[in-house]
C-alpha positions as CSV (number, residue, x, y, z in Angstrom):
1,M,-14.7,27.0,29.6
2,S,-13.5,23.6,30.8
3,D,-10.1,22.2,29.9
4,R,-11.8,19.5,27.8
5,Q,-13.8,22.0,25.8
6,A,-10.6,24.1,25.2
7,A,-8.8,21.0,24.0
8,I,-11.6,20.2,21.6
9,E,-11.6,23.7,20.2
10,A,-7.8,23.6,19.9
11,E,-8.1,20.4,17.9
12,D,-10.8,21.9,15.7
13,E,-8.5,24.8,14.9
14,E,-5.9,22.4,13.6
15,A,-8.2,20.0,11.8
16,L,-8.7,19.7,8.1
17,D,-12.5,19.5,8.2
18,P,-15.1,20.4,5.5
19,R,-15.6,23.9,7.0
20,R,-11.9,24.7,6.9
21,V,-11.6,23.4,3.4
22,A,-14.6,25.5,2.3
23,A,-13.1,28.6,3.9
24,I,-9.7,27.9,2.3
25,L,-11.3,27.6,-1.1
26,E,-13.2,30.8,-0.6
27,A,-10.0,32.6,0.3
28,V,-8.3,31.1,-2.8
29,E,-11.2,32.2,-5.0
30,V,-11.0,35.9,-3.9
31,G,-7.2,35.9,-3.8
32,D,-7.0,36.6,-0.1
33,A,-3.4,35.4,0.7
34,L,-3.5,36.6,4.4
35,R,-6.8,34.8,5.1
36,L,-5.4,31.6,3.4
37,Q,-2.2,31.7,5.5
38,E,-4.3,32.2,8.6
39,L,-6.4,29.1,7.8
40,A,-3.6,26.9,6.6
41,E,-0.9,27.8,9.1
42,P,-2.1,25.6,12.0
43,L,-2.4,22.6,9.7
44,H,0.1,19.7,9.8
45,A,2.2,19.3,6.7
46,A,0.3,16.0,6.0
47,D,-3.0,17.9,6.2
48,V,-1.8,20.5,3.7
49,A,-0.7,17.7,1.4
50,D,-4.1,16.1,1.7
51,L,-5.8,19.4,0.9
52,L,-3.8,19.7,-2.3
53,E,-4.8,16.2,-3.3
54,Q,-8.5,16.8,-2.6
55,I,-9.0,20.0,-4.6
56,G,-9.0,20.2,-8.4
57,P,-6.1,21.2,-10.7
58,A,-7.3,24.9,-11.2
59,E,-7.9,25.4,-7.5
60,R,-4.5,23.7,-6.7
61,R,-2.6,26.2,-9.0
62,A,-4.4,29.1,-7.4
63,F,-3.7,27.9,-3.9
64,L,0.0,27.5,-4.7
65,S,0.3,30.9,-6.2
66,L,-0.9,32.4,-3.0
67,Y,0.7,30.0,-0.5
68,A,4.0,29.2,-2.3
69,A,6.2,30.9,0.2
70,E,4.9,28.6,3.0
71,I,5.5,25.4,1.1
72,D,8.4,23.6,2.9
73,G,10.2,20.3,2.6
74,D,7.8,18.5,5.0
75,I,4.8,19.4,2.8
76,L,6.6,18.3,-0.4
77,S,7.6,15.0,1.1
78,E,3.9,14.3,2.2
79,I,2.4,15.1,-1.2
80,D,1.1,12.1,-3.2
81,D,3.3,11.0,-6.1
82,S,0.4,11.5,-8.5
83,I,0.4,15.3,-8.1
84,R,3.9,16.0,-6.8
85,E,5.4,16.8,-10.2
86,E,2.5,19.2,-10.9
87,V,3.0,20.9,-7.6
88,I,6.7,21.4,-8.1
89,E,6.2,22.8,-11.6
90,A,3.7,25.3,-10.1
91,L,6.2,26.6,-7.5
92,P,9.0,29.1,-8.0
93,Q,12.4,27.3,-8.3
94,D,13.9,29.1,-5.3
95,I,11.0,27.9,-3.1
96,V,11.6,24.3,-4.2
97,A,15.3,24.6,-3.7
98,E,15.0,25.9,-0.2
99,A,12.4,23.2,0.6
100,V,14.5,20.2,-0.5
101,R,17.6,21.6,1.4
102,E,15.6,20.9,4.7
103,L,15.1,17.3,3.9
104,D,17.1,14.1,4.7
105,T,18.5,12.3,1.7
106,D,15.8,9.6,1.7
107,D,13.0,12.2,1.4
108,V,14.9,14.0,-1.4
109,V,15.3,10.8,-3.3
110,D,11.6,10.0,-2.9
111,I,10.8,13.3,-4.5
112,L,13.3,13.1,-7.3
113,E,12.6,9.6,-8.5
114,D,9.2,10.6,-9.7
115,L,10.3,13.7,-11.6
116,E,11.6,14.1,-15.2
117,A,15.4,14.5,-15.7
118,P,15.3,18.3,-16.2
119,Q,13.5,18.9,-12.9
120,Q,15.8,16.4,-11.2
121,E,18.8,18.4,-12.4
122,K,17.4,21.7,-11.1
123,I,16.8,20.3,-7.7
124,L,20.1,18.6,-7.5
125,E,21.8,21.9,-8.3
126,A,20.2,23.5,-5.3
127,L,21.7,21.0,-2.9
128,E,25.0,21.3,-1.2
129,V,27.8,19.2,-2.8
130,A,27.9,16.5,-0.1
131,D,24.1,16.2,-0.2
132,R,24.0,16.1,-4.0
133,V,26.6,13.3,-4.1
134,A,24.7,11.3,-1.5
135,V,21.4,11.7,-3.4
136,Q,23.0,10.8,-6.7
137,Q,24.5,7.7,-5.2
138,A,21.1,6.7,-3.8
139,L,19.5,7.2,-7.2
140,S,22.1,4.9,-8.7
141,Y,20.6,1.9,-6.8
142,P,17.7,0.0,-8.5
143,E,14.2,1.4,-8.2
144,Y,12.3,-0.1,-5.2
145,S,15.5,-1.1,-3.5
146,A,16.8,-0.5,0.0
147,G,19.4,1.9,-1.4
148,R,16.6,4.2,-2.7
149,L,14.8,3.9,0.7
150,M,17.7,4.6,3.1
151,Q,18.9,7.9,4.4
152,R,22.6,8.6,4.3
153,E,22.7,10.6,7.5
154,V,23.7,8.1,10.2
155,V,25.0,8.3,13.7
156,V,28.0,6.0,14.3
157,A,30.5,5.4,17.0
158,P,33.5,3.0,17.4
159,E,32.4,-0.2,19.3
160,H,35.1,0.4,21.9
161,W,33.7,3.8,23.0
162,S,32.1,4.2,26.4
163,V,28.6,5.6,27.0
164,G,30.2,8.9,28.2
165,E,32.2,9.3,25.0
166,A,29.2,8.7,22.9
167,I,27.0,11.2,24.7
168,D,29.7,13.8,24.6
169,F,30.1,13.2,20.8
170,L,26.3,13.6,20.3
171,R,26.1,16.8,22.3
172,S,29.0,18.4,20.4
173,S,28.0,17.3,16.9
174,D,26.4,19.9,14.6
175,H,25.1,17.6,11.9
176,L,22.8,15.0,13.5
177,P,19.8,13.7,11.6
178,D,16.4,15.1,12.5
179,Q,15.3,11.6,13.5
180,F,17.4,8.7,14.7
181,Y,16.8,5.9,17.1
182,H,20.1,4.0,17.4
183,V,23.8,4.7,17.6
184,I,25.4,2.2,15.1
185,L,28.6,0.7,16.3
186,I,31.3,0.2,13.6
187,D,34.7,-1.4,13.2
188,P,37.7,0.4,11.6
189,R,36.5,-0.7,8.1
190,M,33.1,1.0,8.6
191,R,31.3,-2.3,9.0
192,P,28.3,-2.2,11.4
193,K,28.8,-4.5,14.4
194,G,25.7,-3.7,16.5
195,Y,23.6,-0.8,17.7
196,V,22.6,0.9,20.9
197,T,19.2,2.5,21.5
198,L,19.1,6.1,22.7
199,G,17.1,5.0,25.7
200,R,19.7,2.4,26.7
201,L,22.4,4.9,26.1
202,L,20.9,7.6,28.3
203,S,20.1,5.1,31.1
204,S,23.6,3.5,31.3
205,R,26.6,4.7,33.4
206,R,29.2,6.8,31.5
207,D,31.9,4.2,32.0
208,V,29.9,1.3,30.3
209,V,31.4,0.2,27.0
210,L,28.9,0.5,24.1
211,K,29.4,-3.0,22.8
212,D,28.2,-4.3,26.2
213,I,24.7,-2.8,25.8
214,V,24.0,-3.6,22.1
215,E,20.5,-4.8,21.1
216,D,19.7,-8.4,20.3
217,S,17.5,-7.2,17.3
218,F,20.5,-6.0,15.3
219,R,20.7,-7.1,11.7
220,T,21.7,-5.5,8.4
221,I,20.1,-5.0,5.0
222,E,21.9,-4.9,1.7
223,A,21.4,-1.8,-0.4
224,T,20.2,-3.9,-3.4
225,D,17.5,-5.8,-1.4
226,E,14.0,-5.1,-2.6
227,E,12.0,-2.6,-0.5
228,S,9.3,-5.3,0.0
229,E,11.9,-7.4,1.7
230,V,12.8,-4.4,3.9
231,A,9.2,-3.9,4.9
232,Y,8.9,-7.6,5.8
233,I,12.0,-7.6,8.0
234,F,10.8,-4.5,9.9
235,N,7.4,-5.9,10.4
236,Q,8.5,-9.4,11.2
237,Y,11.3,-8.5,13.7
238,H,9.7,-5.3,15.1
239,L,12.7,-3.1,14.1
240,I,12.9,0.7,14.7
241,S,15.8,1.2,12.3
242,C,18.2,-0.9,10.4
243,P,21.7,-0.3,9.0
244,V,22.2,-0.7,5.2
245,V,25.4,-2.1,3.8
246,D,27.0,-2.4,0.4
247,E,28.3,-5.6,-1.2
248,N,31.4,-5.4,0.9
249,G,29.5,-5.1,4.2
250,K,30.4,-1.4,4.6
251,L,27.8,0.9,6.1
252,V,26.2,3.2,3.5
253,G,23.0,4.3,5.3
254,V,20.1,3.5,7.5
255,I,16.4,2.8,7.1
256,T,13.9,4.0,9.8
257,I,10.6,2.6,10.7
258,D,8.5,5.4,9.1
259,D,10.0,4.6,5.6
260,A,9.4,0.9,6.1
261,M,5.8,1.4,7.1
262,N,5.2,3.6,4.1
263,V,6.3,0.7,1.9
264,L,3.9,-1.6,3.7
265,D,1.0,0.9,3.2
266,E,1.9,1.4,-0.4
267,E,2.0,-2.4,-1.1
268,H,-1.3,-2.9,0.7
269,E,-2.9,-0.1,-1.4
270,E,-1.5,-1.5,-4.6
271,D,-2.9,-5.0,-3.8
272,M,-6.3,-3.5,-3.2
273,L,-6.3,-1.5,-6.4
274,R,-5.0,-4.4,-8.5
275,L,-7.6,-6.8,-7.0
276,A,-10.2,-4.3,-8.1
277,G,-8.6,-4.0,-11.6
278,V,-8.2,-0.2,-11.5
279,G,-4.4,0.0,-11.8
280,D,-1.9,0.3,-9.0
281,E,-1.4,4.1,-9.5
282,S,-5.0,5.2,-9.3
283,S,-5.6,8.4,-7.4
284,L,-8.6,10.7,-6.6
285,S,-6.6,13.5,-8.3
286,D,-6.6,11.7,-11.7
287,G,-8.7,13.1,-14.5
288,A,-11.4,11.2,-16.3
289,L,-9.1,10.3,-19.2
290,A,-6.4,8.9,-16.9
291,T,-9.0,7.0,-14.8
292,A,-10.5,5.5,-17.9
293,R,-7.1,4.5,-19.4
294,Q,-6.3,2.6,-16.2
295,R,-9.5,0.7,-16.0
296,L,-10.4,0.0,-19.6
297,P,-7.8,-2.8,-20.2
298,W,-9.3,-4.9,-17.4
299,L,-12.8,-4.2,-18.6
300,V,-11.8,-5.4,-22.0
301,V,-10.3,-8.5,-20.5
302,N,-13.5,-9.0,-18.6
303,L,-15.5,-8.8,-21.8
304,F,-13.6,-11.8,-23.1
305,T,-13.8,-13.8,-19.9
306,A,-17.5,-13.0,-19.6
307,S,-18.0,-14.5,-23.1
308,L,-17.0,-17.8,-21.6
309,S,-20.1,-17.7,-19.4
310,A,-22.2,-16.7,-22.4
311,I,-20.8,-19.8,-24.3
312,V,-21.8,-22.1,-21.4
313,I,-25.3,-20.6,-21.1
314,S,-25.8,-20.9,-24.9
315,R,-25.2,-24.7,-24.6
316,F,-28.3,-25.0,-22.5
317,E,-30.7,-22.9,-24.6
318,G,-33.2,-25.8,-24.7
319,T,-33.2,-26.3,-21.0
320,I,-33.8,-22.5,-20.3
321,A,-36.5,-22.4,-23.0
322,A,-38.3,-25.4,-21.4
323,I,-38.0,-24.1,-17.8
324,V,-38.0,-20.3,-18.0
325,T,-37.7,-20.0,-14.2
326,L,-34.0,-21.1,-14.5
327,A,-33.1,-17.8,-16.2
328,A,-34.3,-15.9,-13.1
329,L,-32.4,-18.1,-10.7
330,M,-29.1,-18.3,-12.5
331,P,-27.7,-15.0,-11.2
332,I,-28.2,-16.2,-7.6
333,V,-25.8,-19.1,-7.9
334,A,-23.2,-17.2,-9.9
335,S,-23.3,-14.1,-7.6
336,T,-23.0,-16.0,-4.4
337,G,-20.1,-18.0,-5.8
338,G,-18.4,-14.8,-6.9
339,I,-18.7,-13.3,-3.4
340,A,-17.3,-16.4,-1.8
341,G,-14.4,-16.5,-4.3
342,T,-13.6,-12.8,-3.5
343,Q,-13.6,-13.6,0.3
344,S,-11.1,-16.5,-0.1
345,L,-9.0,-14.5,-2.6
346,A,-8.6,-11.5,-0.4
347,V,-7.4,-13.6,2.5
348,A,-5.0,-15.5,0.2
349,V,-3.5,-12.4,-1.5
350,R,-2.9,-10.6,1.8
351,S,-1.4,-13.8,3.4
352,L,1.0,-14.1,0.5
353,A,2.0,-10.4,0.8
354,T,2.8,-10.8,4.5
355,R,4.4,-14.2,3.9
356,S,1.9,-15.9,6.2
357,L,1.0,-18.3,3.3
358,T,4.0,-20.3,2.2
359,S,4.7,-23.6,0.5
360,S,5.0,-25.2,4.0
361,N,1.5,-24.4,5.0
362,A,-0.2,-24.1,1.6
363,R,-1.8,-27.6,1.8
364,R,-3.3,-26.9,5.2
365,V,-4.7,-23.6,4.0
366,V,-6.2,-25.1,0.8
367,L,-7.9,-27.9,2.9
368,R,-9.2,-25.3,5.3
369,E,-10.7,-23.3,2.4
370,L,-12.2,-26.5,1.0
371,G,-13.8,-27.3,4.3
372,A,-15.2,-23.8,4.6
373,G,-16.5,-24.0,1.1
374,I,-18.3,-27.3,1.8
375,L,-19.8,-26.0,5.0
376,N,-20.9,-22.7,3.4
377,G,-22.3,-24.6,0.5
378,L,-24.3,-26.9,2.7
379,G,-25.8,-24.0,4.7
380,L,-26.7,-22.0,1.6
381,A,-28.0,-25.1,-0.1
382,L,-30.4,-25.7,2.8
383,I,-31.7,-22.2,2.6
384,L,-31.9,-21.9,-1.1
385,G,-33.3,-25.4,-1.6
386,L,-36.1,-24.9,0.9
387,A,-36.9,-21.5,-0.6
388,G,-37.0,-22.9,-4.1
389,T,-39.3,-25.7,-3.0
390,L,-41.7,-23.4,-1.2
391,I,-41.8,-20.6,-3.7
392,F,-42.0,-22.7,-6.9
393,G,-43.6,-25.8,-5.4
394,D,-41.0,-28.0,-7.0
395,P,-38.7,-30.1,-4.7
396,K,-36.6,-31.1,-7.7
397,L,-35.9,-27.5,-8.5
398,G,-35.0,-26.9,-4.9
399,A,-32.6,-29.9,-5.0
400,V,-30.9,-28.5,-8.2
401,L,-30.4,-25.1,-6.6
402,G,-28.9,-26.7,-3.5
403,M,-26.5,-29.0,-5.3
404,A,-25.4,-26.2,-7.7
405,M,-24.8,-24.0,-4.7
406,I,-22.6,-26.6,-3.0
407,C,-20.6,-27.1,-6.2
408,N,-20.0,-23.4,-6.8
409,Q,-19.0,-22.7,-3.2
410,I,-16.4,-25.4,-3.4
411,V,-15.1,-24.0,-6.7
412,A,-15.0,-20.5,-5.3
413,A,-13.2,-21.5,-2.1
414,L,-10.5,-23.5,-4.0
415,G,-10.2,-21.0,-6.8
416,G,-9.8,-18.1,-4.4
417,V,-6.7,-19.7,-2.8
418,L,-5.3,-21.8,-5.7
419,V,-5.3,-19.1,-8.3
420,P,-3.1,-16.6,-6.4
421,L,-0.9,-19.5,-5.2
422,T,-0.3,-20.6,-8.8
423,L,0.4,-17.0,-10.0
424,N,2.9,-16.5,-7.1
425,R,4.6,-19.8,-7.9
426,M,5.0,-18.6,-11.5
427,G,6.7,-15.4,-10.2
428,L,3.7,-13.2,-11.1
429,D,1.9,-10.7,-8.8
430,P,-1.0,-12.7,-7.2
431,A,-3.0,-9.5,-6.9
432,L,-2.7,-8.5,-10.5
433,A,-5.1,-10.8,-12.3
434,S,-6.5,-13.1,-9.6
435,G,-9.8,-11.3,-9.4
436,T,-10.6,-11.7,-13.1
437,F,-9.6,-15.4,-13.1
438,V,-11.6,-16.3,-9.9
439,T,-14.7,-14.4,-11.1
440,T,-14.6,-16.1,-14.4
441,L,-14.1,-19.5,-12.7
442,T,-17.1,-19.1,-10.4
443,D,-19.4,-17.7,-13.1
444,V,-18.6,-20.5,-15.6
445,M,-18.7,-23.3,-13.1
446,G,-21.8,-21.9,-11.4
447,F,-23.8,-21.7,-14.7
448,L,-22.4,-25.1,-15.8
449,A,-23.4,-26.8,-12.5
450,F,-26.8,-25.2,-12.2
451,L,-27.9,-25.7,-15.9
452,G,-26.2,-29.1,-16.2
453,L,-28.0,-30.4,-13.1
454,A,-31.2,-28.9,-14.3
455,T,-30.9,-30.6,-17.6
456,V,-30.3,-34.0,-16.0
457,I,-32.8,-33.8,-13.2
458,L,-35.7,-31.6,-14.4
459,L,-36.0,-32.6,-18.1
């Protein structure tokens, strides 16, 4: 067997593929704990968490009853919020207690903040006193703040220390975090003054003073800053970790890149779900009732907005009755406008989320979308106008189709960027209701332009 084939087989042994899932479910069904452990043991903690999210509630409970002893802190921290409480309830309390003891404070806080108070108390009681105090202090910060996101385990050194003193300290310390990227330099009042990367630390001579090799990227984040601001700072300035300070500038924790990237992923997922009108907490593990409850409000809103299109169409009953062909062509104009509006909207919402679209460049972006809308409208008008003329043998009908298409493409392009900009200016989430507004706008204006032009030109 070649090295490449061996590597591929080794990857397959650790992969969560359909065959492994089927084998695991079969072991669960027959209650074969040894076979289940053999199949699940090579999997990464994130893969075990994915497996728990993919299977149904009954299978999940059966899996946990057989595999409970193998559930550790890494798996608990990887499990999606939507099923984490259910998983913790299904596990023996001593297993949960042992699992959370392995975690850094930021991961414990992430688990606790989604649980009910009784469960929080039980887990807090399992922690050592110092860890419990640190977690409780983190939970005292506002939800979705840097204080909730940070870990309290930090590696610090006085700024006057040498590289040799810092390395000796790190080697002799018994309580270093599992992951850290910088040694934070502090003054006597515990205020961070800079940081040194581990790579720079290891590559410098022992007699070099730490403050002489600090990184230019150093900055601090206040514990009360919103986590969206944290994610932006990490992404914008390419940070690996960042100290967190209180209102007095005193060091209280550190945020690492993995936590910041999780926030970015969550915000991106929320934007996508909100744009689709399915709620920002939707999950594949949700039942039919929960799924319907999340989607129904937006469907009801859509009923009312769709009625506006119906009102516009009803105003042109005579035109439609006189030229029945218009009824067949109406959806073409409205549908194309809706797609164009969604394209413009997706770009605008994402640009607002990443702060690429701001008040300083909003005018340029709006003009760009307007230009794109005009060009797309002209191209589609040429195609649809020629098709309408050739198929129906009526140049006037082709002209109506072409002009309506131009109008609706312009409306779609402008609506797709102006609606989220307006909502953002009002302090509202631009992803929350933009889709409904833009779709309504393109439908109403598409029908109005098409039927209005048809009334003027064809009758």
